[in-house]
C-alpha positions in Angstrom: 0.1 -0.2 -0.2 2.0 3.3 -1.2 -0.1 5.6 0.4 -1.7 5.1 4.5 -5.4 6.6 4.1 -6.7 8.5 6.8 -9.2 11.4 7.5 -7.4 14.3 9.5 -9.1 16.8 12.6 -7.9 19.9 11.8 -10.4 22.2 13.3 -9.2 24.4 15.0 -5.4 24.2 13.4 -3.5 26.3 11.8 -3.1 25.3 8.3 -1.3 27.4 5.8 -2.2 27.6 2.2 1.2 29.5 0.3 -0.5 30.7 -3.9 -3.6 32.9 -4.1 -4.9 31.1 -7.3 -7.6 29.1 -8.3 -5.6 26.1 -6.1 -5.2 28.2 -3.5 -8.7 29.3 -3.4 -9.8 25.2 -3.7 -7.5 24.3 -0.5 -9.1 27.4 1.1 -12.5 26.6 1.3 -11.7 23.0 1.7 -9.6 23.9 4.9 -12.3 26.3 5.9 -14.8 24.2 5.5 -13.5 21.1 8.0 -12.6 24.3 11.2 -8.9 24.8 9.8 -7.8 28.6 11.4 -6.7 29.1 7.2 -4.0 32.0 6.4 -3.0 32.5 2.6 0.1 34.1 1.5 0.3 35.0 -1.8 2.0 38.4 -3.9 -0.8 37.8 -5.8 -4.2 37.5 -4.9 -7.5 36.1 -6.9 -10.6 38.1 -6.5 -12.8 35.2 -5.1 -10.7 34.0 -2.5 -9.9 37.8 -1.4 -14.1 37.9 -0.7 -13.3 34.1 1.3 -14.4 34.1 5.0 -12.4 33.2 7.8 -8.7 33.3 6.1 -5.8 35.5 7.3 -4.7 37.0 3.9 -1.0 37.7 4.2 -0.1 39.4 0.2 3.5 39.2 0.4 5.5 36.4 -0.5 6.4 33.3 1.5 8.9 32.9 3.5 10.3 29.7 6.1 8.6 32.0 9.3 5.1 31.5 7.8 5.3 27.5 8.6 5.7 28.1 12.3 3.3 26.4 14.2 1.4 25.3 11.3 -0.7 21.8 11.2 -0.4 21.5 7.7 0.8 23.2 4.3 -0.4 23.4 0.6 2.0 24.7 -1.8 -0.4 25.8 -4.4 1.9 28.0 -6.9 2.5 27.8 -9.9 6.1 28.4 -9.6 6.9 25.1 -9.5 10.8 25.7 -7.4 8.8 27.8 -4.9 6.4 25.0 -4.5 9.7 22.8 -4.4 11.2 25.1 -1.7 8.2 25.2 0.3 8.6 21.7 1.0 12.2 21.1 1.6 11.4 23.9 4.3 8.4 22.9 5.4 9.6 19.3 6.1 12.7 20.6 7.9 10.3 21.7 10.8 8.4 18.4 9.6 5.5 20.0 8.8 3.1 18.1 6.8 3.0 19.5 2.9 1.0 19.1 -0.3 2.2 20.2 -3.3 0.0 21.0 -5.8 2.0 21.3 -9.5 3.7 17.8 -7.7 1.6 15.7 -5.4 4.0 13.2 -5.1 6.8 14.5 -4.0 5.0 16.0 -0.6 4.3 14.4 2.2 0.2 13.6 1.2 -1.8 13.3 -1.7 -6.0 14.4 -1.8 -8.3 11.7 -2.4 -11.7 12.2 -5.2 -14.5 12.7 -2.6 -18.6 12.4 -2.3 -19.8 14.2 0.5 -23.9 13.1 1.7 -23.3 14.9 5.3 -21.1 12.8 7.4 -20.7 10.6 5.0 -18.1 11.1 3.4 -16.0 8.2 0.8 -12.5 9.2 -0.3 -11.6 7.3 -3.7 -7.5 7.4 -4.6 -5.4 5.7 -7.7 -2.2 6.6 -5.9 -2.3 8.8 -9.0 -1.7 6.2 -12.0 -5.6 8.0 -12.7 -7.0 10.8 -11.2 -10.2 10.1 -13.9 -10.7 6.7 -12.6 -10.6 8.4 -9.3 -13.1 10.8 -10.1 -15.4 8.5 -11.8 -15.8 5.6 -9.2 -16.4 8.5 -6.9 -19.1 9.9 -9.3 -20.6 6.5 -9.4 -20.6 6.6 -5.6 -22.3 9.7 -6.2 -25.5 8.1 -7.7 -25.3 5.0 -5.8 -25.6 6.8 -2.1 -27.5 10.3 -3.2 -28.9 12.9 -0.1 -31.1 10.3 1.4 -27.7 8.9 3.4 -26.8 12.5 4.7 -30.4 12.6 7.0 -29.8 8.4 7.6 -27.1 9.0 9.5 -29.1 12.4 10.9 -30.7 9.2 12.2 -28.4 7.0 13.6 -26.5 9.2 15.2 -30.0 10.8 17.0 -30.8 7.4 17.9 -27.5 6.4 19.5 -27.4 9.3 21.6 -30.7 8.7 23.2 -29.7 5.0 23.8 -26.3 6.0 25.4 -28.0 8.6 27.2 -30.7 6.1 28.7 -27.7 3.3 29.7 -27.9 1.0 26.7 -25.7 -1.2 26.2 -23.0 0.4 23.5 -22.1 -3.5 22.4 -25.9 -4.1 21.7 -26.0 -1.1 19.7 -24.7 -3.0 17.0 -27.4 -5.3 16.5 -29.6 -3.0 16.3 -27.9 -0.4 14.3 -27.6 -3.9 12.1 -31.2 -4.5 12.0 -31.9 -1.1 11.2 -30.0 -1.5 7.8 -31.8 -4.2 7.6 -34.7 -2.4 6.6 -33.4 -0.1 4.2 -34.3 2.5 5.8 -32.2 4.9 3.0 -34.6 4.4 0.4 -37.6 4.6 2.7 -36.1 8.4 3.7 -35.9 8.8 -0.5 -39.4 7.8 -0.5 -40.7 10.5 2.0 -42.2 7.0 3.6 -41.8 8.2 7.6 -44.7 5.8 7.7 -42.5 2.9 7.7 -39.5 4.3 8.9 -41.3 4.9 11.7 -43.1 1.6 11.8 -39.1 -0.2 11.4 -38.3 2.2 14.4 -41.2 0.8 17.1 -40.8 -2.3 16.1 -36.7 -2.7 16.6 -36.4 0.6 19.6 -39.8 0.5 21.2 -41.5 3.9 22.1 -39.9 7.9 22.0 -38.2 6.9 18.4 -40.2 9.6 16.4 -38.1 9.8 13.2 -38.9 13.2 12.4 -38.3 14.1 15.5 -34.8 12.5 16.1 -33.6 14.3 13.3 -34.7 17.4 13.4 -32.8 17.7 16.7 -29.9 17.1 14.6 -30.6 19.7 11.9 
C-alpha cells in the first residue's frame, strides 16, 4: 500500500496555503469548511479568495517563518521552484506538505471526495489515474444519494438517545445492523416516514419518532 489512508481532524488547527490562485482558493475553501484556521500567503490573490470569509490573507512573498505553528501546508502556486522550496522548508520543521504541481513528491495527496452529510467517501488511485478516481467518486454519488445524509442524522440521534438511557454500547451493533436491513435510506428517499417509524418501533419501542429525532440533529 503506497499511502496510509486517514481522515485528518483540522478543527482549530493552523493551516497554511501558499498561492492565491484558483488552486489555492480551492484548498483554502476546503480547509475552512473542515474547521481549520487558514492563512493564505501570496503576492497575488484572486478575487474569490479575497472574498472568502474565515481566512487570514498575507499579500506578500512566502518565507519559512510562515510555517511556524502550522499543522499542514499546501504549496499551491504556479511556480514549481517555489512549491519545491515550500516543501523543503516544511519538511525541515516537520510540517506536512502537499505540493499541487507534484503531489507524488509531497507528504500526502488528496483523494476524489464524495460527500453526503457525515458520509464521506474518498477515492484514490495513488496518482495512477485521477480520471478513474473521479469516475468512481461519481458512481458513489449515484449509489449513495442525499438520503444517506439524513439516514446518518437519524442513526446519530438514535445512538445518542440510547447512550443517554444507559443502553449497552455493544448491543448497538445488533440494533443498527437490524436497522440497516430495514433499508431506511430507501424509505427516506421515498419520504415514507410512516414506514420508518414502524421500523423504529419494532426495534426500539416507543419514543423514537423519526421526525423528532432528525430535527434534533438539523
